[in-house]
C-alpha positions in Angstrom: 0.1 0.0 -0.1 3.0 2.2 0.9 4.4 1.8 -2.5 1.3 2.4 -4.3 0.9 5.5 -2.7 4.5 6.8 -3.2 4.2 5.6 -7.1 1.1 7.6 -7.4 2.5 10.6 -5.9 5.8 10.3 -7.8 3.7 9.8 -11.1 1.6 12.9 -10.2 4.7 15.0 -10.1 6.3 13.9 -13.1 3.2 14.1 -15.1 2.4 17.5 -13.8 5.7 18.7 -14.7 5.5 17.2 -18.3 2.0 18.4 -18.7 2.4 22.1 -17.8 5.6 22.1 -20.2 3.4 20.2 -23.2 0.9 23.0 -22.7 3.4 25.9 -22.9 4.6 24.0 -25.9 8.2 23.7 -24.3 10.5 20.7 -24.2 9.0 18.0 -21.8 11.6 18.3 -18.9 12.4 22.1 -18.9 11.7 24.3 -16.0 8.0 24.9 -16.2 8.3 27.7 -13.8 10.4 30.2 -15.9 8.3 32.9 -17.5 8.8 33.4 -21.4 9.5 36.8 -22.6 6.3 36.9 -24.1 4.0 33.8 -24.0 2.5 32.7 -27.2 -1.0 32.3 -26.8 -3.6 30.0 -28.9 -5.2 33.3 -30.1 -1.8 34.4 -31.6 -1.4 31.4 -33.2 -4.8 31.6 -34.7 -4.2 35.1 -36.2 -1.1 34.4 -37.3 -2.5 31.3 -39.1 -5.5 33.2 -40.5 -3.2 36.0 -42.0 -1.1 33.0 -43.7 -4.2 31.7 -45.0 -5.3 34.8 -46.4 -2.1 35.8 -47.9 -2.1 32.3 -49.9 -5.6 32.7 -50.9 -4.8 36.3 -52.3 -1.8 34.8 -54.2 -3.9 31.9 -55.7 -6.6 34.3 -56.7 -4.0 36.5 -58.6 -2.6 33.6 -60.0 -5.9 32.5 -61.4 -6.9 35.5 -62.8 -3.9 36.2 -64.9 
């Protein structure tokens, strides 16, 4: 019983550590408590993806109408 509780506690600690880093898109075993200079948010990623999509659509439309 003691080993089970110890194993669960260690798994929770390592899993939380790796989960925090995965959520922040960092290497798995990096320090999760170091602050980024400018954290990249999901909204920023969506905006940059939309900008790229609009630019590629504009280029494709321009090529198609020539």
